[in-house]
Residue, then its C-alpha position, 0 to 999 in steps of 0.5 A: m598338204q600337197n599343194a605348194e600355194i597352200i603351204h607356203q601360205t600356211a608357213e606364211q601365216i605361221k610368220k606372221d603370227f609369230a613375228f607378233f611375238d618378235i619370233t623369227l621363223h624361216f621357210e624354204n618352199n619345199h613343199q616335199s617336206a614342209y610339215t617337217q620344215l614347219y614342225d622343225q622350225v615351230f617346235p623349238h620356239i614352243k619348248n622355249l616358250l612353254a619353259v621361260n614365258s608361258q604367257k607369251i605362249y597363251s597369247l599366240l595361242y589365242r591369236i592363232d586361234v588355238s582352244e584349250t579345249q583343242l589341246k585337251n583333245e589332242s592330249q587325251k588322243h596322243k598320250e605319248q607327245t609331250p605338250e610341245e609337241i601336241i602344241t605344235h602340231v595344233m598350231i600348224k593344223r589351225c593355220l592350215q585351217k585358216v588358209v584353206l578356208r580364206k581360200l575357199y571363202s574367197t574364191n565363192n565370192 
């Protein structure tokens, strides 16, 4: 999370995935507090979706490629966190992984 380009691409990936479900996120390109910004943007939407439209959150998890196993593992590791917190952390982490892998393999080809 120290590389400004990766942070920007991760934010763009998250914005793109959420936009598919008509959820708009705003990200200021400040890499000093990037994770906090992403978390603060994503968390309220996750909390709302869990309360209002759980089917939509399952679709979002599928689109981002977060498995039920990942969520269960994180829930067991972080029992003190709420489901909303866990889902938010896992989604951001998965989007970051996608960006890093895409960058890694695009430079090797």
